[in-house]
MDTraj code that builds the backbone (N, CA, C; nanometers):
import mdtraj as md
import numpy as np

residues = "MET SER ARG ALA SER LYS ILE THR LEU ALA LEU SER THR VAL PHE SER ILE ALA THR ILE GLY ALA VAL TYR TYR MET ALA GLU TYR GLU LYS ASP GLN LEU GLN THR GLY PRO ILE ARG ASP LYS GLU ARG LEU GLU LYS ARG SER PHE ASN GLN LYS GLN ARG ALA ASN LEU GLU GLU TYR GLU GLU GLN LYS LYS LEU PHE THR GLU MET GLN LYS GLU GLN PRO LEU SER GLY GLU VAL VAL GLU GLY ILE ASP ARG SER LYS".split()
xyz = np.array([
    [-9.2890, 0.0519, -6.1103],
    [-9.2594, 0.1460, -6.0029],
    [-9.2128, 0.2763, -6.0649],
    [-9.2528, 0.3812, -6.0006],
    [-9.2125, 0.5118, -6.0508],
    [-9.0701, 0.5440, -6.0047],
    [-9.0149, 0.6444, -6.0657],
    [-8.8786, 0.6869, -6.0336],
    [-8.8701, 0.7356, -5.8884],
    [-8.9663, 0.8083, -5.8414],
    [-8.9667, 0.8612, -5.7044],
    [-8.9714, 0.7479, -5.6025],
    [-9.0516, 0.6470, -5.6296],
    [-9.0602, 0.5344, -5.5352],
    [-8.9304, 0.4534, -5.5346],
    [-8.8638, 0.4413, -5.6505],
    [-8.7359, 0.3709, -5.6563],
    [-8.6291, 0.4466, -5.5762],
    [-8.6275, 0.5796, -5.5909],
    [-8.5310, 0.6612, -5.5158],
    [-8.5587, 0.6519, -5.3663],
    [-8.6850, 0.6585, -5.3278],
    [-8.7220, 0.6488, -5.1863],
    [-8.6822, 0.5124, -5.1306],
    [-8.7085, 0.4066, -5.2052],
    [-8.6721, 0.2717, -5.1613],
    [-8.5202, 0.2588, -5.1476],
    [-8.4464, 0.3103, -5.2435],
    [-8.3001, 0.3018, -5.2392],
    [-8.2447, 0.3809, -5.1206],
    [-8.2941, 0.5041, -5.1019],
    [-8.2450, 0.5862, -4.9905],
    [-8.2805, 0.5246, -4.8546],
    [-8.4001, 0.4722, -4.8411],
    [-8.4383, 0.4113, -4.7134],
    [-8.3567, 0.2846, -4.6874],
    [-8.3254, 0.2084, -4.7941],
    [-8.2423, 0.0891, -4.7789],
    [-8.1013, 0.1269, -4.7366],
    [-8.0426, 0.2272, -4.8013],
    [-7.9077, 0.2728, -4.7664],
    [-7.9052, 0.3262, -4.6230],
    [-8.0054, 0.4031, -4.5862],
    [-8.0137, 0.4589, -4.4522],
    [-8.0257, 0.3472, -4.3468],
    [-8.1079, 0.2470, -4.3762],
    [-8.1258, 0.1345, -4.2834],
    [-7.9959, 0.0560, -4.2661],
    [-7.9282, 0.0282, -4.3763],
    [-7.8022, -0.0461, -4.3700],
    [-7.6973, 0.0346, -4.2943],
    [-7.6904, 0.1660, -4.3196],
    [-7.5943, 0.2512, -4.2499],
    [-7.6249, 0.2552, -4.0990],
    [-7.7515, 0.2618, -4.0629],
    [-7.7902, 0.2640, -3.9214],
    [-7.7526, 0.1327, -3.8535],
    [-7.7815, 0.0214, -3.9172],
    [-7.7484, -0.1098, -3.8604],
    [-7.5961, -0.1231, -3.8444],
    [-7.5214, -0.0804, -3.9456],
    [-7.3743, -0.0862, -3.9377],
    [-7.3203, 0.0006, -3.8251],
    [-7.3757, 0.1211, -3.8110],
    [-7.3289, 0.2114, -3.7050],
    [-7.3583, 0.1541, -3.5670],
    [-7.4774, 0.0970, -3.5499],
    [-7.5119, 0.0375, -3.4206],
    [-7.4200, -0.0807, -3.3908],
    [-7.3932, -0.1631, -3.4884],
    [-7.3023, -0.2770, -3.4695],
    [-7.1626, -0.2284, -3.4323],
    [-7.1135, -0.1275, -3.5040],
    [-6.9795, -0.0725, -3.4752],
    [-6.9736, -0.0160, -3.3334],
    [-7.0755, 0.0588, -3.2932],
    [-7.0764, 0.1186, -3.1588],
    [-7.0803, 0.0091, -3.0511],
    [-7.1559, -0.0966, -3.0755],
    [-7.1627, -0.2065, -2.9790],
    [-7.0272, -0.2748, -2.9646],
    [-6.9594, -0.2984, -3.0754],
    [-6.8266, -0.3598, -3.0704],
    [-6.7256, -0.2685, -3.0002],
    [-6.7343, -0.1391, -3.0272],
    [-6.6437, -0.0434, -2.9645],
    [-6.6640, -0.0415, -2.8121],
    [-6.7887, -0.0389, -2.7686],
    [-6.8167, -0.0392, -2.6249],
    [-6.7718, -0.1698, -2.5606],
    [-6.7883, -0.2795, -2.6297],
    [-6.7442, -0.4095, -2.5785],
    [-6.5927, -0.4106, -2.5588],
    [-6.5194, -0.3568, -2.6567],
    [-6.3733, -0.3491, -2.6457],
    [-6.3315, -0.2588, -2.5295],
    [-6.4024, -0.1479, -2.5122],
    [-6.3703, -0.0569, -2.4025],
    [-6.3939, -0.1232, -2.2673],
    [-6.4993, -0.2019, -2.2559],
    [-6.5257, -0.2730, -2.1304],
    [-6.4184, -0.3777, -2.1020],
    [-6.3691, -0.4414, -2.2068],
    [-6.2668, -0.5435, -2.1876],
    [-6.1321, -0.4827, -2.1517],
    [-6.1015, -0.3637, -2.2023],
    [-5.9734, -0.3010, -2.1718],
    [-5.9772, -0.2238, -2.0404],
    [-6.0946, -0.2081, -1.9804],
    [-6.1066, -0.1359, -1.8534],
    [-6.0189, -0.1934, -1.7432],
    [-6.0270, -0.3236, -1.7149],
    [-5.9418, -0.3805, -1.6094],
    [-5.7925, -0.3669, -1.6394],
    [-5.7547, -0.3727, -1.7648],
    [-5.6139, -0.3577, -1.8012],
    [-5.5677, -0.2158, -1.7698],
    [-5.6502, -0.1172, -1.8046],
    [-5.6151, 0.0218, -1.7741],
    [-5.6112, 0.0453, -1.6237],
    [-5.7040, -0.0172, -1.5501],
    [-5.7032, -0.0024, -1.4046],
    [-5.5759, -0.0593, -1.3446],
    [-5.5324, -0.1743, -1.3951],
    [-5.4098, -0.2350, -1.3448],
    [-5.2899, -0.1445, -1.3709],
    [-5.2820, -0.0872, -1.4914],
    [-5.1723, 0.0042, -1.5235],
    [-5.1756, 0.1273, -1.4341],
    [-5.2953, 0.1791, -1.4080],
    [-5.3082, 0.2971, -1.3233],
    [-5.2637, 0.2659, -1.1806],
    [-5.3008, 0.1489, -1.1305],
    [-5.2599, 0.1111, -0.9954],
    [-5.1094, 0.0880, -0.9870],
    [-5.0496, 0.0335, -1.0930],
    [-4.9052, 0.0140, -1.0938],
    [-4.8321, 0.1475, -1.0915],
    [-4.8859, 0.2470, -1.1594],
    [-4.8246, 0.3793, -1.1574],
    [-4.8342, 0.4417, -1.0191],
    [-4.9452, 0.4132, -0.9496],
    [-4.9644, 0.4690, -0.8165],
    [-4.8791, 0.3988, -0.7120],
    [-4.8365, 0.2763, -0.7376],
    [-4.7592, 0.2026, -0.6388],
    [-4.6228, 0.2687, -0.6200],
    [-4.5557, 0.2303, -0.5155],
    [-4.4289, 0.2920, -0.4810],
    [-4.3230, 0.2653, -0.5873],
    [-4.2409, 0.3656, -0.6112],
    [-4.1281, 0.3428, -0.6989],
    [-4.0136, 0.2833, -0.6160],
    [-3.9004, 0.2581, -0.6768],
    [-3.7904, 0.1877, -0.6099],
    [-3.7389, 0.2669, -0.4901],
    [-3.7231, 0.3970, -0.5038],
    [-3.6721, 0.4792, -0.3946],
    [-3.7703, 0.4822, -0.2779],
    [-3.8989, 0.4927, -0.3079],
    [-3.9987, 0.4943, -0.2017],
    [-4.0020, 0.3608, -0.1279],
    [-3.9877, 0.2509, -0.2023],
    [-3.9841, 0.1192, -0.1368],
    [-3.8623, 0.1082, -0.0457],
    [-3.7464, 0.1581, -0.0918],
    [-3.6256, 0.1540, -0.0101],
    [-3.6441, 0.2384, 0.1159],
    [-3.7060, 0.3547, 0.1013],
    [-3.7319, 0.4387, 0.2177],
    [-3.8261, 0.3706, 0.3160],
    [-3.9268, 0.3038, 0.2648],
    [-4.0212, 0.2336, 0.3507],
    [-3.9531, 0.1186, 0.4249],
    [-3.8670, 0.0446, 0.3539],
    [-3.7933, -0.0642, 0.4193],
    [-3.7009, -0.0104, 0.5276],
    [-3.6335, 0.1003, 0.4988],
    [-3.5449, 0.1609, 0.5983],
    [-3.6240, 0.2099, 0.7191],
    [-3.7405, 0.2669, 0.6954],
    [-3.8257, 0.3126, 0.8048],
    [-3.8676, 0.1956, 0.8935],
    [-3.9092, 0.0861, 0.8317],
    [-3.9496, -0.0321, 0.9087],
    [-3.8318, -0.0850, 0.9908],
    [-3.7134, -0.0858, 0.9308],
    [-3.5943, -0.1318, 1.0014],
    [-3.5631, -0.0404, 1.1204],
    [-3.5717, 0.0897, 1.1007],
    [-3.5454, 0.1847, 1.2089],
    [-3.6489, 0.1708, 1.3204],
    [-3.7733, 0.1473, 1.2849],
    [-3.8777, 0.1278, 1.3849],
    [-3.8498, 0.0022, 1.4667],
    [-3.8061, -0.1032, 1.3995],
    [-3.7728, -0.2284, 1.4684],
    [-3.6541, -0.2056, 1.5632],
    [-3.5499, -0.1367, 1.5146],
    [-3.4343, -0.1077, 1.5996],
    [-3.4733, -0.0226, 1.7200],
    [-3.5622, 0.0732, 1.7013],
    [-3.6059, 0.1591, 1.8106],
    [-3.6744, 0.0782, 1.9196],
    [-3.7605, -0.0150, 1.8804],
    [-3.8282, -0.0962, 1.9820],
    [-3.7294, -0.1866, 2.0545],
    [-3.6297, -0.2404, 1.9818],
    [-3.5282, -0.3236, 2.0464],
    [-3.4449, -0.2423, 2.1450],
    [-3.4046, -0.1219, 2.1045],
    [-3.3262, -0.0357, 2.1930],
    [-3.4071, 0.0068, 2.3146],
    [-3.5343, 0.0298, 2.2939],
    [-3.6184, 0.0728, 2.4050],
    [-3.6374, -0.0400, 2.5061],
    [-3.6365, -0.1639, 2.4601],
    [-3.6441, -0.2776, 2.5524],
    [-3.5175, -0.2857, 2.6376],
    [-3.4020, -0.2614, 2.5758],
    [-3.2752, -0.2690, 2.6484],
    [-3.2560, -0.1505, 2.7432],
    [-3.2949, -0.0334, 2.6993],
    [-3.2741, 0.0875, 2.7785],
    [-3.3990, 0.1755, 2.7649],
    [-3.4954, 0.1558, 2.8551],
    [-3.6197, 0.2308, 2.8441],
    [-3.5975, 0.3808, 2.8664],
    [-3.6762, 0.4609, 2.7974],
    [-3.6678, 0.6054, 2.8118],
    [-3.7488, 0.6477, 2.9346],
    [-3.6866, 0.7325, 3.0198],
    [-3.7554, 0.7747, 3.1416],
    [-3.8298, 0.9058, 3.1220],
    [-3.7901, 0.9843, 3.0270],
    [-3.8570, 1.1105, 3.0032],
    [-3.7868, 1.2285, 3.0677],
    [-3.6898, 1.2044, 3.1570],
    [-3.6198, 1.3164, 3.2193],
    [-3.4992, 1.3556, 3.1342],
    [-3.4645, 1.4843, 3.1412],
    [-3.3558, 1.5378, 3.0617],
    [-3.2269, 1.5324, 3.1424],
    [-3.1232, 1.4770, 3.0839],
    [-2.9928, 1.4691, 3.1488],
    [-2.9047, 1.5765, 3.0863],
    [-2.8542, 1.6693, 3.1705],
    [-2.7776, 1.7820, 3.1180],
    [-2.6273, 1.7652, 3.1331],
    [-2.5826, 1.6819, 3.2180],
    [-2.4383, 1.6624, 3.2379],
    [-2.3795, 1.7595, 3.3366],
    [-2.4590, 1.8404, 3.4022],
    [-2.4122, 1.9348, 3.5039],
    [-2.4476, 1.8779, 3.6402],
    [-2.3484, 1.8710, 3.7250],
    [-2.3713, 1.8173, 3.8595],
    [-2.4265, 1.9291, 3.9488],
    [-2.5509, 1.9236, 3.9867],
    [-2.6158, 2.0270, 4.0666],
    [-2.6188, 1.9921, 4.2147],
    [-2.5573, 1.8844, 4.2514],
    [-2.5581, 1.8445, 4.3918],
    [-2.4636, 1.9291, 4.4756],
    [-2.3697, 2.0030, 4.4195],
    [-2.2741, 2.0843, 4.4943],
    [-2.3265, 2.2147, 4.5348],
])
top = md.Topology()
chain = top.add_chain()
for i, resn in enumerate(residues, 1):
    res = top.add_residue(resn, chain, resSeq=i)
    for name in ("N", "CA", "C"):
        top.add_atom(name, md.element.get_by_symbol(name[0]), res)
traj = md.Trajectory(xyz[None], top)
């Protein structure tokens, strides 16, 4: 074999091995990214969920809404305004 053919064979072999290695690495990287996707989604959803103060506010709101309905059952609102001035005189 001539020197030029040996160099061509060596370079093509190195190039082929490098290409195969790069494709394998990229496939593994994409596989890892797909596996970590649900974990990142879970973390993102946890960040979006209510913090402690917001949960306390929501619980207080629900409690106030419940109390309002109970009070309204005992003393229904008529819609008229009571001023405290006796206009019958």
